[in-house]
BAFI-3210 file (N, C-alpha, C; in Angstrom, 3 decimals, decimal comma, padded with zeros to 6 digits):
// residues 325
n [1|2|3|4|5|6|7|8|9|10|11|12|13|14|15|16|17|18|19|20|21|22|23|24|25|26|27|28|29|30|31|32|33|34|35|36|37|38|39|40|41|42|43|44|45|46|47|48|49|50|51|52|53|54|55|56|57|58|59|60|61|62|63|64|65|66|67|68|69|70|71|72|73|74|75|76|77|78|79|80|81|82|83|84|85|86|87|88|89|90|91|92|93|94|95|96|97|98|99|100|101|102|103|104|105|106|107|108|109|110|111|112|113|114|115|116|117|118|119|120|121|122|123|124|125|126|127|128|129|130|131|132|133|134|135|136|137|138|139|140|141|142|143|144|145|146|147|148|149|150|151|152|153|154|155|156|157|158|159|160|161|162|163|164|165|166|167|168|169|170|171|172|173|174|175|176|177|178|179|180|181|182|183|184|185|186|187|188|189|190|191|192|193|194|195|196|197|198|199|200|201|202|203|204|205|206|207|208|209|210|211|212|213|214|215|216|217|218|219|220|221|222|223|224|225|226|227|228|229|230|231|232|233|234|235|236|237|238|239|240|241|242|243|244|245|246|247|248|249|250|251|252|253|254|255|256|257|258|259|260|261|262|263|264|265|266|267|268|269|270|271|272|273|274|275|276|277|278|279|280|281|282|283|284|285|286|287|288|289|290|291|292|293|294|295|296|297|298|299|300|301|302|303|304|305|306|307|308|309|310|311|312|313|314|315|316|317|318|319|320|321|322|323|324|325]
n.u [092,357|090,375|089,050|087,411|087,450|090,206|090,791|089,230|090,204|092,280|091,666|090,255|087,946|085,590|086,951|088,440|090,957|090,859|092,994|094,806|095,609|098,629|098,339|098,262|100,851|103,702|103,712|101,031|099,743|100,916|100,134|097,381|097,214|098,343|096,395|094,412|092,917|092,653|095,257|096,120|097,698|098,285|100,308|101,543|102,097|104,595|107,406|110,569|109,927|111,520|111,244|109,044|109,544|111,205|109,417|107,460|108,968|109,970|107,589|106,551|108,540|108,372|105,742|105,960|107,869|106,452|104,325|105,737|106,658|104,250|102,461|099,759|098,343|096,101|097,058|096,683|096,927|098,374|097,295|098,005|097,352|096,719|096,749|095,213|095,691|096,254|098,013|099,574|102,668|104,159|103,000|103,663|106,214|105,595|103,801|105,469|107,109|105,244|104,507|106,978|107,236|105,070|102,550|099,613|097,048|095,726|094,479|092,676|092,148|090,098|090,592|090,493|092,677|093,244|095,845|097,125|095,608|096,073|098,806|098,843|097,375|099,187|100,894|099,162|097,766|095,131|092,721|090,943|088,574|087,726|084,550|081,853|079,452|077,124|077,935|080,738|081,305|080,543|082,309|084,786|084,569|084,376|086,957|088,300|088,569|088,739|087,185|084,944|084,915|082,580|081,997|080,180|077,617|078,676|081,213|084,695|087,056|087,466|084,299|081,109|077,616|075,495|073,103|074,061|072,268|070,957|073,068|074,533|072,595|071,913|074,351|074,642|072,801|074,094|076,634|078,450|080,737|083,440|082,666|083,404|082,213|081,883|081,386|080,620|081,178|082,054|081,629|081,121|078,568|077,827|079,520|078,453|075,986|076,745|077,410|074,896|073,526|074,625|077,292|080,706|082,782|083,545|084,699|086,882|087,968|088,204|087,917|090,409|092,150|092,081|093,876|096,626|098,784|098,523|099,684|099,096|098,477|098,207|096,242|094,522|093,598|092,325|090,314|088,660|087,714|086,319|084,299|081,239|078,751|077,492|079,504|080,750|081,579|080,952|082,866|084,482|086,663|089,323|090,688|089,634|087,870|084,780|084,512|084,467|084,999|086,417|084,664|085,512|088,305|088,510|087,524|089,471|091,559|091,056|089,056|085,782|083,363|080,912|081,272|083,098|085,382|084,510|085,923|086,999|087,456|089,622|091,396|092,718|095,754|098,201|100,887|104,441|106,621|107,513|106,189|103,198|101,346|102,517|102,683|100,004|099,228|100,639|099,410|096,877|097,306|096,390|093,715|091,385|090,362|087,407|085,013|081,418|080,875|081,860|080,763|080,787|083,336|085,327|087,756|091,383|092,629|094,890|095,512|094,940|093,291|091,163|090,270|089,632|087,450|085,663|085,156|083,889|081,576|080,484|079,936|078,094|075,987|075,299|074,409|072,139|070,455|070,066|068,620|066,263|065,359]
n.v [091,788|093,262|096,116|098,061|097,431|097,505|100,213|101,388|101,768|103,340|105,836|109,079|109,954|108,745|109,054|109,245|110,882|112,263|111,505|114,048|115,437|117,099|118,455|116,881|116,324|115,111|116,728|117,494|114,976|113,597|115,339|114,966|112,284|112,507|114,045|112,257|111,085|109,088|109,670|110,418|110,066|110,644|108,356|109,380|111,991|112,088|112,996|112,965|109,418|108,046|109,382|108,416|106,167|107,437|109,307|107,635|106,160|108,275|109,412|107,286|107,073|109,605|109,540|107,372|108,304|110,472|109,170|107,811|109,948|110,966|109,105|108,721|109,710|109,446|108,047|107,849|105,522|105,867|106,077|105,057|106,224|104,692|105,155|103,283|102,957|102,602|104,513|105,247|104,901|104,351|102,607|099,855|100,108|101,835|100,298|098,209|099,555|100,228|097,677|096,731|098,450|097,800|099,219|099,845|100,412|100,668|102,769|102,444|103,726|104,276|101,674|098,351|096,310|092,787|091,891|093,983|094,085|091,503|091,702|093,505|092,128|090,173|090,892|091,376|093,726|096,086|096,904|099,613|100,643|103,318|104,294|105,206|104,195|101,372|099,294|099,570|099,177|096,481|095,196|095,812|094,482|091,860|091,563|091,431|093,544|095,006|096,996|099,755|103,010|105,354|107,651|110,309|112,625|115,987|115,682|116,596|117,153|114,289|112,970|111,397|111,386|110,468|110,416|110,209|108,949|107,175|105,598|104,459|102,832|101,070|099,753|098,526|096,534|094,340|094,221|093,965|094,904|097,257|100,683|103,868|107,150|109,733|113,156|116,332|116,554|118,282|118,965|118,107|117,075|116,024|113,867|112,175|111,806|110,324|107,891|107,227|106,702|104,343|104,048|103,412|105,151|108,632|110,351|112,742|115,574|118,336|120,084|119,936|121,146|123,814|124,310|124,956|123,226|122,165|121,578|123,811|126,749|130,053|131,483|129,486|128,348|130,595|131,022|128,834|129,407|131,755|130,971|129,195|126,546|127,231|128,072|125,950|123,896|121,366|119,287|117,616|118,479|118,940|116,619|114,478|112,963|113,383|115,961|118,027|121,499|124,688|127,354|130,134|129,792|128,676|130,733|132,664|131,606|132,375|131,081|130,148|129,062|128,110|127,244|125,066|122,749|119,343|116,452|113,089|109,805|108,804|110,821|110,888|111,003|109,822|109,690|110,023|110,917|113,256|113,939|114,380|114,114|115,418|117,992|118,612|118,671|120,927|122,887|123,012|123,687|125,751|125,396|124,644|121,982|121,184|120,311|120,471|121,105|123,479|125,667|125,790|126,263|128,529|129,618|129,284|126,991|125,059|121,554|120,000|121,745|121,858|119,172|118,869|120,611|119,305|117,052|118,216|119,200|116,803|115,471|117,251|117,046|114,383|114,500|116,114|114,396|112,399|113,778|114,332|111,786]
n.w [097,004|099,537|098,922|100,177|102,977|103,337|103,008|104,938|107,624|107,055|106,235|106,834|105,840|103,469|100,770|097,591|096,024|092,841|090,030|088,560|085,521|084,905|087,293|089,656|091,449|093,356|095,767|096,140|096,211|098,431|100,436|100,397|101,233|103,808|104,953|105,241|103,169|100,174|098,017|094,580|091,327|087,817|086,049|083,827|084,469|085,545|084,175|082,538|081,809|083,613|085,953|087,287|088,968|090,816|091,912|093,155|095,043|096,586|097,604|099,112|101,053|102,265|103,334|105,073|106,912|107,917|109,211|111,187|112,696|113,465|115,022|115,687|113,609|110,831|107,995|104,662|101,858|098,505|095,070|091,678|088,462|085,392|081,940|079,713|076,711|073,216|072,237|074,340|074,885|077,075|078,841|079,454|080,625|082,786|084,251|085,043|086,819|088,799|089,675|090,662|092,814|094,247|094,306|095,999|094,966|091,777|089,311|086,450|083,157|080,266|079,096|080,542|080,652|080,932|081,309|082,643|084,988|086,036|086,592|088,702|090,612|091,157|093,230|095,233|094,999|094,044|091,489|090,253|087,943|085,787|084,561|082,291|081,598|081,515|079,793|079,640|082,318|082,815|081,119|082,280|084,717|083,809|082,885|085,223|087,042|090,297|091,399|090,626|089,192|088,922|086,591|086,403|085,181|085,167|086,206|086,426|083,727|081,583|081,218|081,836|080,860|082,276|084,944|088,367|090,084|088,428|087,259|089,420|090,706|088,623|088,199|090,671|090,406|089,391|090,473|093,402|094,448|095,332|094,819|093,560|093,372|091,034|090,135|090,271|092,996|095,724|098,281|101,691|102,320|099,904|099,695|101,628|100,402|098,163|099,360|100,390|098,055|097,285|096,732|097,727|098,060|097,591|094,740|094,167|092,418|091,241|093,456|094,676|092,949|093,454|095,685|097,898|097,486|094,964|091,637|089,839|087,908|089,331|088,086|087,115|089,522|090,627|088,742|089,132|091,708|091,173|089,496|088,576|088,305|085,914|084,300|083,147|080,411|077,908|075,924|073,145|071,837|072,765|073,550|072,236|073,583|075,223|077,625|080,620|080,864|081,845|080,751|080,585|080,265|077,764|076,188|076,761|075,376|072,872|071,506|070,313|072,362|071,493|068,971|068,453|066,977|066,282|067,764|067,530|069,065|067,710|067,616|069,989|071,800|073,744|073,768|074,500|073,099|072,102|069,859|067,912|070,003|072,249|071,189|070,931|073,628|074,495|072,984|074,094|076,732|078,333|078,436|080,674|082,687|084,577|087,081|087,621|090,232|091,406|092,595|095,346|096,040|097,456|098,118|098,323|099,981|102,134|101,483|103,756|105,216|103,456|103,428|106,136|106,266|104,534|106,115|108,334|107,069|106,160|108,573|109,665|107,834|108,212|110,851|110,541|109,130|111,027|112,961|111,551|111,128]
ca.u [092,276|089,090|089,389|086,646|087,999|091,604|090,859|088,372|090,995|093,395|091,140|089,393|086,724|085,587|087,233|089,611|091,239|091,029|094,289|094,602|096,708|099,467|098,056|098,582|102,272|103,936|103,338|099,586|099,364|101,298|099,294|096,086|097,380|098,545|095,121|093,537|092,161|093,533|095,773|096,428|098,261|098,506|101,705|102,077|102,557|106,020|108,149|110,478|109,379|112,374|110,813|107,965|110,117|111,661|108,236|106,823|109,856|110,025|106,315|106,456|109,470|107,799|104,576|106,434|108,494|105,389|103,604|106,619|106,683|102,881|101,908|098,296|097,737|095,554|097,773|096,105|097,821|098,108|097,029|098,571|096,422|097,317|095,931|095,383|095,336|097,345|098,972|100,413|103,821|104,815|102,185|104,381|107,253|105,000|103,244|106,592|107,524|104,217|104,615|108,206|107,029|103,856|101,546|098,446|095,830|095,920|093,261|092,834|091,242|089,838|090,455|090,940|093,230|093,476|097,278|097,422|094,950|096,790|100,099|098,575|096,958|100,329|101,494|098,095|097,169|093,771|092,498|089,634|088,502|086,703|083,592|080,770|078,202|076,999|078,731|082,124|081,380|080,508|083,541|085,868|084,375|084,729|088,421|088,836|088,735|088,235|086,200|084,568|084,755|081,494|082,226|078,841|077,422|079,206|082,587|085,699|087,828|086,671|083,115|079,927|076,426|074,432|072,862|074,580|071,156|070,692|074,200|074,864|071,603|072,021|075,551|074,383|071,966|074,919|077,977|078,412|082,092|083,662|082,326|083,663|081,323|082,420|080,479|080,173|081,316|083,054|081,095|080,997|077,226|077,795|080,198|077,437|074,984|077,294|077,241|073,467|073,104|075,141|078,736|081,546|083,671|083,407|085,899|086,877|089,110|088,278|088,099|091,819|092,926|092,149|094,564|097,981|099,762|098,268|100,583|098,267|098,789|097,310|095,097|093,635|092,966|091,422|089,156|087,762|087,076|085,450|083,309|080,185|078,350|077,108|080,715|081,326|081,118|081,237|083,396|085,468|087,671|090,682|091,358|088,978|086,860|083,990|084,869|084,013|086,066|086,051|084,364|086,382|089,640|088,362|087,394|090,771|092,436|090,648|088,129|084,361|082,825|079,714|081,640|084,337|085,382|084,313|087,045|086,576|088,445|090,816|092,312|093,406|097,160|098,836|102,299|105,387|107,860|107,801|105,483|101,928|100,690|103,065|102,309|098,607|099,160|101,097|098,414|095,702|097,730|095,633|092,311|091,391|089,266|086,756|083,682|080,352|080,693|082,779|080,048|081,060|084,775|085,396|089,106|092,457|093,230|095,771|094,762|094,426|092,145|090,070|089,755|088,988|086,143|084,823|084,748|082,894|080,342|079,987|079,375|076,904|074,932|074,897|073,631|070,830|069,648|069,704|067,567|065,032|064,904]
ca.v [092,735|093,868|097,535|098,835|097,195|097,945|101,669|101,860|102,233|104,142|107,113|109,831|110,218|107,822|109,864|109,016|112,066|111,892|111,855|115,222|115,680|118,283|119,073|115,960|116,043|114,540|117,595|117,392|113,598|113,283|116,162|114,289|111,094|112,945|114,590|111,133|110,578|108,438|110,545|109,698|110,868|109,899|107,998|110,232|113,274|111,958|113,085|111,779|108,227|107,616|110,095|107,713|105,388|108,400|109,854|106,646|105,880|109,473|109,571|106,233|107,441|110,775|109,132|106,507|109,162|111,265|108,281|107,556|111,168|111,237|107,745|108,709|110,261|108,527|108,315|106,998|105,146|106,583|105,262|105,537|106,097|104,270|105,350|102,060|103,321|102,158|105,590|105,418|104,014|104,152|101,782|098,677|100,581|102,391|099,206|097,492|100,365|100,083|096,319|096,675|099,220|097,271|100,265|099,065|100,668|101,184|103,247|102,336|104,559|103,980|100,227|097,630|095,060|091,721|091,794|094,982|093,655|090,333|092,117|094,138|091,061|089,300|091,277|091,640|095,042|096,124|097,775|100,229|101,139|104,358|104,014|106,181|103,521|099,983|098,425|099,640|098,598|095,017|094,745|095,901|093,394|090,622|091,505|091,159|094,734|094,822|098,021|100,665|104,439|105,786|109,051|110,726|113,989|117,047|115,430|117,369|116,409|113,300|112,679|110,883|112,244|109,820|110,816|109,233|108,174|106,094|104,702|103,684|101,780|100,053|098,960|097,697|095,405|093,175|094,315|094,328|095,287|098,667|101,719|105,271|107,955|111,027|114,058|117,533|116,364|119,173|119,317|116,931|116,512|115,244|112,605|111,362|111,470|109,238|106,661|106,926|106,168|102,995|104,047|103,256|106,296|109,758|110,530|114,203|116,133|119,786|120,748|119,956|122,030|125,090|124,171|125,504|122,230|121,725|122,081|124,561|128,175|130,837|131,837|128,325|128,268|131,739|130,856|127,901|130,136|132,801|130,410|128,330|125,490|127,803|128,358|124,690|123,472|119,961|119,246|116,583|119,131|119,053|115,324|113,426|112,382|114,455|116,311|119,327|122,499|126,049|128,168|131,314|129,437|128,477|132,076|133,331|131,036|132,921|130,160|130,368|127,838|127,651|126,789|124,294|121,577|118,038|115,511|111,770|109,043|108,566|111,942|110,761|110,648|109,935|109,380|110,931|110,857|114,563|114,071|115,098|114,106|116,483|119,268|118,848|119,053|122,300|123,770|123,137|123,720|126,752|125,010|124,047|121,099|121,442|119,759|121,445|121,372|124,531|126,767|125,813|126,505|129,975|130,067|128,348|126,570|123,894|120,302|119,607|122,608|121,446|117,882|119,127|121,203|118,232|116,214|118,992|119,220|115,427|115,195|118,086|116,450|113,159|114,892|116,595|113,233|111,715|114,581|114,156|110,403]
ca.w [098,110|099,857|098,864|101,160|104,319|103,331|103,137|106,023|108,757|106,556|105,764|107,754|105,087|102,325|099,583|096,757|095,219|091,436|089,435|087,713|084,587|085,119|088,596|090,754|091,590|094,687|096,888|096,323|096,554|099,810|101,320|100,471|102,069|105,191|105,438|105,524|102,021|099,199|096,975|093,338|090,244|086,573|085,823|082,758|085,008|085,850|082,911|081,686|082,445|084,720|087,150|087,972|090,067|091,816|092,587|094,020|096,178|097,419|098,310|100,120|102,128|102,926|104,116|106,150|107,921|108,550|110,117|112,329|113,505|113,923|115,099|115,816|112,396|109,830|106,751|103,617|100,753|097,253|093,877|090,418|087,340|084,127|080,747|078,918|075,337|072,329|072,003|075,527|074,699|078,363|079,734|079,935|081,541|083,993|085,039|085,660|087,969|089,839|090,212|091,454|094,041|094,867|094,536|096,422|094,191|090,427|088,661|084,998|082,366|078,860|079,002|081,739|080,113|081,898|081,591|083,668|086,216|086,555|087,143|089,997|091,522|091,459|094,505|096,199|094,801|093,514|090,333|090,072|086,570|085,653|083,493|082,153|081,256|081,938|078,923|080,085|083,664|082,707|080,468|083,265|085,681|083,115|082,783|086,552|087,879|091,659|091,705|089,552|089,447|088,041|086,249|085,992|084,691|086,012|086,649|085,711|082,737|080,857|082,028|081,175|080,873|083,031|086,325|089,332|090,618|087,483|087,020|090,620|090,941|087,569|088,462|091,855|090,016|089,055|091,044|094,818|094,848|095,653|093,842|093,855|092,550|090,620|089,434|091,001|094,449|096,317|099,596|102,530|102,205|098,660|099,995|102,300|099,390|097,348|100,135|100,475|096,762|097,125|096,490|098,915|098,142|096,669|093,910|094,103|091,717|091,063|094,745|095,057|092,077|094,170|096,967|097,856|097,058|093,591|090,598|088,893|087,938|090,174|087,254|087,095|090,838|090,786|087,869|089,807|092,811|090,640|088,573|089,117|087,375|084,618|083,529|082,687|079,089|077,605|074,561|072,802|070,994|073,266|073,714|071,477|074,466|075,827|078,989|081,120|080,907|082,226|079,570|080,472|079,776|076,318|075,616|076,886|074,354|071,584|070,855|070,529|072,961|070,784|067,624|068,535|066,094|066,920|067,660|067,996|069,825|066,893|067,816|071,267|071,717|075,050|073,586|075,164|072,314|071,545|068,590|067,850|071,302|073,067|070,596|071,268|075,038|074,608|072,372|074,949|078,131|079,079|078,469|082,000|083,049|085,861|087,261|087,868|091,660|091,861|093,234|096,784|096,228|097,640|098,448|097,972|101,248|102,061|101,346|105,073|105,523|102,579|103,915|107,435|105,985|104,003|107,244|109,090|106,274|106,154|109,891|109,829|107,012|108,887|112,031|110,082|108,785|112,267|113,594|110,782|111,274]
c.u [090,833|089,314|088,699|087,227|089,451|091,707|090,110|089,165|092,164|092,938|090,277|088,028|086,741|085,746|088,509|089,803|091,528|092,411|094,102|095,820|097,315|099,305|098,485|100,056|102,512|103,502|101,844|099,195|099,709|100,485|097,914|096,164|097,546|097,272|094,094|092,607|093,148|093,967|096,033|097,032|098,380|099,994|102,343|102,484|104,053|106,798|109,558|110,089|110,215|111,951|109,787|108,487|110,593|110,484|107,667|107,679|109,909|108,741|106,157|107,349|108,893|106,644|104,969|107,051|107,446|104,626|104,437|106,634|105,313|102,119|100,381|097,584|097,204|096,182|097,295|097,157|097,532|097,925|097,729|097,582|097,185|096,317|096,185|094,859|096,532|098,387|099,891|101,579|104,626|104,135|102,959|105,449|106,647|104,377|104,352|107,077|106,536|104,266|105,845|108,032|105,767|102,876|100,217|097,197|096,196|094,555|093,498|091,763|091,235|089,679|090,906|091,514|093,570|094,950|097,694|096,849|095,686|098,123|099,935|098,175|098,128|100,998|100,431|097,468|095,779|093,682|091,065|089,627|087,416|085,855|082,524|079,447|078,255|077,866|080,189|082,295|081,425|081,787|084,709|085,771|084,755|086,242|089,074|089,066|088,090|087,133|085,974|084,517|083,729|081,617|080,950|078,809|077,987|080,612|083,571|086,483|086,938|085,503|081,991|078,772|075,290|074,325|073,455|073,473|070,859|071,848|074,547|073,883|071,666|073,239|075,324|073,442|072,807|076,297|077,893|079,794|082,216|083,356|082,746|082,817|081,913|081,355|079,978|080,285|082,431|082,641|080,915|079,628|077,098|078,503|079,206|076,352|075,455|077,140|075,771|072,955|073,605|076,614|079,480|082,433|083,180|084,754|085,947|088,139|089,199|088,533|089,580|092,716|093,124|092,678|096,004|098,985|099,609|099,241|099,752|098,636|097,802|096,063|094,060|092,866|091,943|090,167|088,155|087,001|086,032|084,308|082,256|079,760|078,007|078,311|081,401|080,726|081,646|081,682|084,374|086,689|089,101|091,419|090,776|087,933|086,108|084,407|084,376|085,187|085,522|085,878|085,265|087,777|089,616|088,281|088,722|091,778|092,057|089,690|086,685|083,761|081,614|080,040|082,994|084,270|085,192|085,563|086,568|087,725|089,717|091,845|093,066|094,857|097,807|100,322|103,189|106,709|108,231|107,120|104,192|101,242|101,187|102,701|100,871|098,482|099,590|100,055|097,247|096,067|096,973|094,130|092,148|090,143|088,698|085,405|082,676|080,218|081,533|082,083|080,277|082,551|084,988|086,785|090,112|093,184|094,310|094,901|094,166|093,217|090,934|089,441|089,061|087,589|085,184|084,299|083,697|081,548|079,673|079,295|078,102|075,725|074,404|074,030|072,242|069,909|069,189|068,574|066,232|064,470|064,172]
c.v [093,224|095,377|098,330|098,674|097,645|099,443|102,204|102,459|103,123|105,502|107,765|110,085|109,293|108,554|109,384|110,267|111,637|112,295|112,950|115,458|117,054|118,905|118,192|115,574|115,575|115,421|117,514|116,011|113,266|114,114|115,527|113,073|111,476|113,507|113,487|110,708|109,953|109,457|109,743|110,649|110,019|109,581|108,935|111,624|113,259|111,895|113,600|110,540|107,739|108,262|109,311|106,920|106,307|108,947|108,857|106,360|107,067|109,655|108,518|106,562|108,599|110,368|108,233|107,325|109,986|110,416|107,981|108,752|111,492|109,910|107,677|109,220|109,148|108,904|107,327|106,610|106,004|105,591|105,884|105,234|105,741|104,465|104,173|102,301|103,002|103,240|105,832|104,443|103,790|103,095|100,593|099,072|101,031|101,314|098,397|098,232|100,198|098,701|096,205|097,371|098,796|098,374|099,576|099,238|101,289|101,573|103,194|103,158|104,108|102,490|099,613|096,289|094,048|091,613|092,781|094,537|092,479|090,724|092,778|093,083|090,184|089,648|091,651|092,999|094,942|097,135|098,304|100,890|102,197|104,126|105,101|105,520|102,049|099,046|098,401|098,995|097,074|094,479|094,759|094,773|092,055|090,455|091,268|092,358|094,505|095,807|098,926|102,099|104,934|107,287|109,594|112,173|114,996|116,832|116,268|116,513|115,451|112,845|112,129|111,858|111,650|110,383|109,778|108,380|106,973|105,101|103,856|102,536|100,692|099,158|098,035|096,524|094,144|093,184|094,769|094,695|096,779|099,608|103,072|106,087|109,333|111,844|115,169|117,395|117,266|119,621|118,028|116,270|115,651|113,904|111,652|110,923|110,313|107,904|106,247|106,304|104,746|102,904|103,869|104,467|107,413|109,940|112,008|114,717|117,644|120,531|120,901|120,709|123,365|124,872|124,646|124,522|121,805|122,361|122,726|126,034|128,894|131,244|130,728|128,239|129,386|131,584|129,876|128,605|131,116|132,272|129,588|127,351|126,031|128,059|127,092|124,304|122,066|119,858|118,089|117,184|118,904|117,733|114,228|112,684|113,526|114,687|117,697|120,272|123,856|126,900|129,409|130,992|129,205|129,829|132,824|132,823|131,502|132,034|130,517|129,075|127,260|127,088|126,080|123,101|120,295|117,193|114,162|111,034|108,753|109,675|111,855|110,354|110,905|109,601|110,412|110,977|112,197|114,798|114,822|115,169|115,230|117,850|119,628|119,317|120,507|123,274|124,021|123,319|124,734|126,560|124,162|123,224|121,456|120,753|120,850|121,838|122,495|125,691|126,863|126,016|128,017|130,503|129,015|127,950|125,523|122,652|119,886|120,443|122,204|120,142|118,058|119,709|120,156|117,349|116,925|118,985|117,848|115,112|116,006|117,517|115,179|113,468|115,378|115,421|112,479|112,446|114,354|112,750|110,213]
c.w [098,282|099,988|099,965|102,555|104,420|103,605|104,357|107,180|108,346|106,033|106,843|107,141|103,878|100,991|098,908|095,920|093,784|090,934|088,397|086,820|084,832|086,509|089,760|090,699|093,029|095,856|097,182|096,823|098,004|100,803|101,478|101,383|103,543|105,799|105,667|104,414|101,040|098,151|095,709|092,321|088,995|086,419|084,802|083,249|085,289|084,540|083,164|082,487|083,621|086,039|087,958|089,166|091,188|092,614|093,594|095,248|097,135|098,234|099,404|101,322|102,945|103,846|105,286|107,279|108,661|109,570|111,359|113,278|114,100|114,019|115,197|114,564|111,504|108,494|105,688|102,576|099,526|096,117|092,677|089,298|086,061|082,992|079,809|077,503|074,449|072,083|073,200|075,463|075,985|079,234|080,302|080,949|082,862|084,874|085,712|086,901|089,122|090,482|091,112|092,805|094,794|095,271|094,841|095,574|092,847|089,871|087,156|084,293|080,912|078,593|080,319|081,309|081,192|082,270|082,683|085,009|086,847|087,192|088,512|091,030|091,944|092,785|095,546|096,086|094,210|092,376|090,365|088,697|086,455|084,399|083,453|081,795|081,660|081,094|079,370|081,458|083,601|082,081|081,455|084,290|085,060|083,009|084,146|087,440|089,247|092,003|090,522|090,055|088,441|087,812|085,609|085,516|085,687|086,519|085,834|084,738|081,982|081,731|081,177|081,277|081,705|084,445|087,270|089,946|089,728|087,428|088,243|090,817|089,871|087,794|089,655|091,557|089,772|089,706|092,490|095,353|095,091|094,492|094,394|092,877|092,300|089,911|090,320|092,512|094,978|097,718|100,396|102,470|100,949|098,830|100,664|101,318|098,514|098,064|100,199|099,176|096,525|096,802|097,811|099,149|097,229|095,981|093,555|093,413|091,790|092,368|095,089|094,076|092,767|095,585|096,791|097,265|095,598|092,609|089,486|089,002|088,845|089,396|087,201|088,421|091,022|089,939|088,468|090,928|092,290|089,779|089,314|088,027|085,987|083,718|083,003|081,340|078,797|076,156|074,381|072,102|071,467|073,438|072,836|072,282|075,133|077,278|079,340|081,327|081,351|080,966|079,471|079,954|078,274|075,617|075,660|075,867|072,950|070,816|071,200|071,094|072,232|069,401|067,639|067,602|066,882|066,727|068,169|068,653|069,033|067,050|069,142|071,060|073,070|074,971|074,242|074,423|071,698|070,220|068,712|069,198|072,190|072,515|070,935|072,713|075,218|074,071|073,306|076,421|078,968|078,951|079,719|082,284|084,409|085,898|087,582|089,335|092,221|092,564|094,724|097,083|096,276|097,963|098,012|099,259|101,040|101,893|102,684|105,452|104,699|103,066|105,262|107,238|105,434|105,133|108,084|108,370|106,260|107,478|110,132|109,039|107,655|110,098|111,639|109,760|110,028|112,979|112,889|110,915|112,601]
res [m|d|v|v|n|f|l|k|d|k|t|r|l|p|v|i|a|a|p|l|f|t|v|s|y|p|e|l|v|t|a|q|c|k|a|g|i|v|g|s|f|p|a|l|n|a|r|p|e|e|k|l|d|e|w|i|k|s|m|k|k|d|l|s|e|y|k|t|e|n|p|d|a|v|v|a|p|f|a|v|n|q|i|c|h|h|s|n|n|r|l|m|h|d|m|e|v|c|v|d|n|e|v|p|l|i|i|t|s|l|r|a|p|k|s|v|i|d|s|v|h|s|y|g|g|a|v|m|h|d|v|i|n|i|r|h|a|k|k|a|i|d|e|g|a|d|g|l|i|l|v|c|a|g|a|g|g|h|a|g|t|l|s|p|f|a|l|v|r|e|v|r|e|f|f|d|g|p|i|a|l|s|g|s|i|s|h|g|a|s|v|l|s|a|q|a|m|g|a|d|f|a|y|i|g|t|r|f|i|a|t|k|e|a|n|a|t|q|g|y|k|d|m|i|v|d|s|s|a|k|d|i|m|y|s|s|t|f|t|g|v|e|g|n|y|l|r|p|s|v|e|n|a|g|l|d|p|e|n|l|p|f|a|d|k|n|d|m|n|f|g|s|s|g|g|a|g|d|n|q|k|k|a|w|k|d|i|w|g|s|g|q|g|i|g|t|v|h|n|v|p|s|v|k|e|s|v|d|l|l|i|e|e|y|q|a|a|s|a|r|l|e|i|r|a]
***
């Protein structure tokens, strides 16, 4: 599948909404698609695992009916995120569900196994893999990934430390396929900047936590509105992989952000059997991930209002450049 051309006429803005653990539920995802951007969610959000098939079928039905009722509307497809890690004992089941439902876009994280990619290609779907460095990018391409999501400094949740200016240009040295760029993008001008740097899409997560449809507590949404880049901290403590989190949420949990224990990748556990992995998720449920781009988030609108604003900002930035040219 040619991802760029496939999405070009199906989106109002070149944006893929990032899959957010515990936050991206069907109400948020379908609202994103109806607003004209690609919605997404982690397969692991659907619990128990039988819910995944229900979610996908329900969302496809909802979006189809909406398009029938609003024939002129631009309705984007949605993507499902798969965590390809040995502790994810649902991966095979969840991929079978996605194949049966022919989900057009699969986002893979941590690894990009050829078996997963081949199964998506079997029905004409595409795989985009998220990476934080060149080594991971080349490995994903070698495995057959159709596109890359470059998770750069300032991205919410699991994030890298490289500047987008550096990583995008280095990747473009050897890869001319679709790229989505992540890292502090919450304004329409930043979407245009991502394209100017060489990306095809912006990959936006945190902006949509502070929306009415997001499955997040009001406290989480309010903290995003009340915080700025200075309130973001980087730590591996909570999942075993370095990521960005809201410092006030760490402090509210009774922890000292300056003295957190180090955790490595061996501590990662995405299992769903009610064991240590689930206990860990409960322990950290009030530690909230966030990107650095929250300084422009001032309220909690609907998803459509948020996307409409992004489009206005994008168009205004484009007009400014045309005037200067």
